[in-house]
C-alpha positions as CSV (number, residue, x, y, z in Angstrom):
1,M,-23.2,-47.8,-61.5
2,R,-25.7,-49.5,-59.1
3,A,-23.5,-48.6,-56.2
4,R,-24.0,-44.9,-56.9
5,R,-27.8,-45.1,-56.4
6,P,-27.7,-44.8,-52.6
7,L,-25.3,-41.9,-52.8
8,V,-27.4,-40.0,-55.3
9,F,-30.5,-40.6,-53.2
10,A,-28.7,-39.5,-50.1
11,V,-27.6,-36.3,-51.8
12,L,-31.1,-35.6,-53.0
13,L,-32.6,-36.2,-49.6
14,A,-30.0,-34.1,-47.9
15,G,-30.8,-31.2,-50.2
16,A,-34.5,-31.6,-49.5
17,C,-33.7,-31.6,-45.8
18,A,-31.1,-28.8,-45.8
19,G,-32.8,-27.1,-42.9
20,P,-36.0,-27.1,-41.0
21,V,-38.9,-25.7,-43.0
22,Q,-41.5,-23.5,-41.2
23,W,-44.8,-23.3,-42.9
24,E,-46.3,-19.8,-42.5
25,K,-49.7,-18.5,-43.3
26,E,-50.8,-15.0,-42.4
27,G,-53.4,-15.1,-39.6
28,A,-52.9,-18.8,-38.8
29,S,-52.3,-19.8,-35.2
30,Q,-49.9,-22.5,-34.2
31,A,-52.8,-24.8,-33.4
32,T,-54.2,-24.2,-36.9
33,R,-50.8,-24.9,-38.5
34,D,-50.4,-28.1,-36.5
35,L,-53.9,-29.3,-37.5
36,D,-53.2,-28.5,-41.2
37,A,-49.8,-30.2,-41.1
38,K,-51.3,-33.3,-39.5
39,D,-54.0,-33.3,-42.2
40,C,-51.5,-32.9,-45.0
41,N,-49.3,-35.6,-43.5
42,Q,-52.2,-38.0,-43.6
43,Q,-53.1,-37.1,-47.2
44,A,-49.4,-37.3,-48.3
45,R,-49.0,-40.8,-46.8
46,L,-52.1,-42.0,-48.6
47,K,-51.0,-40.6,-51.9
48,A,-47.5,-41.8,-51.5
49,A,-48.7,-45.4,-50.8
50,E,-49.9,-45.5,-54.4
51,V,-46.3,-45.7,-55.6
52,L,-45.9,-49.0,-53.7
53,T,-48.3,-50.6,-56.2
54,A,-47.3,-48.6,-59.3
55,P,-44.5,-49.6,-61.7
56,P,-41.1,-48.1,-60.7
57,L,-40.2,-44.7,-61.9
58,P,-36.7,-44.0,-63.3
59,D,-34.2,-42.9,-60.8
60,P,-33.3,-39.2,-61.5
61,G,-29.6,-40.0,-61.0
62,M,-29.4,-43.0,-63.4
63,I,-31.1,-43.3,-66.8
64,G,-33.1,-46.5,-67.0
65,A,-32.6,-47.7,-63.5
66,P,-35.8,-48.0,-61.4
67,M,-36.0,-46.4,-58.0
68,R,-36.9,-48.7,-55.1
69,G,-40.3,-48.4,-53.6
70,Q,-39.0,-46.8,-50.4
71,E,-37.3,-44.1,-52.4
72,Q,-40.3,-43.4,-54.5
73,Y,-42.5,-43.4,-51.4
74,A,-40.3,-40.9,-49.5
75,L,-40.0,-38.5,-52.4
76,R,-43.8,-38.7,-53.2
77,E,-44.7,-38.2,-49.6
78,A,-42.6,-35.0,-49.3
79,R,-43.9,-33.7,-52.5
80,E,-47.5,-34.3,-51.7
81,F,-47.1,-32.7,-48.2
82,Q,-45.7,-29.6,-49.8
83,I,-48.5,-29.5,-52.4
84,C,-51.1,-29.9,-49.7
85,M,-49.7,-27.1,-47.4
86,Q,-49.4,-24.7,-50.4
87,A,-53.0,-25.5,-51.4
88,K,-54.0,-24.5,-47.8
89,G,-52.3,-21.1,-48.4
90,Y,-49.0,-21.8,-46.6
91,E,-45.5,-20.7,-47.7
92,A,-42.4,-22.6,-46.8
93,K,-39.8,-20.5,-45.0
94,R,-36.3,-21.7,-44.0
């Protein structure tokens, strides 16, 4: 069972990275998008760092098995970045 964890994580990560996401906001210039993305990256990293000191969350692919800190960090960072960009009025386009 434990050997499946990297495979499950790889599948989840591949699904999340299926293609490049373009963040679009009507009226926003490329310079504005770049600044907003940089700000959201910084915020996401700070929030994701919280998982490194928190108790492990269950791995979605295995009941009762904790996720490693790196896996939690990567998932939380991606999620927080998306939340931040959406809060700034952006939509993700593939």
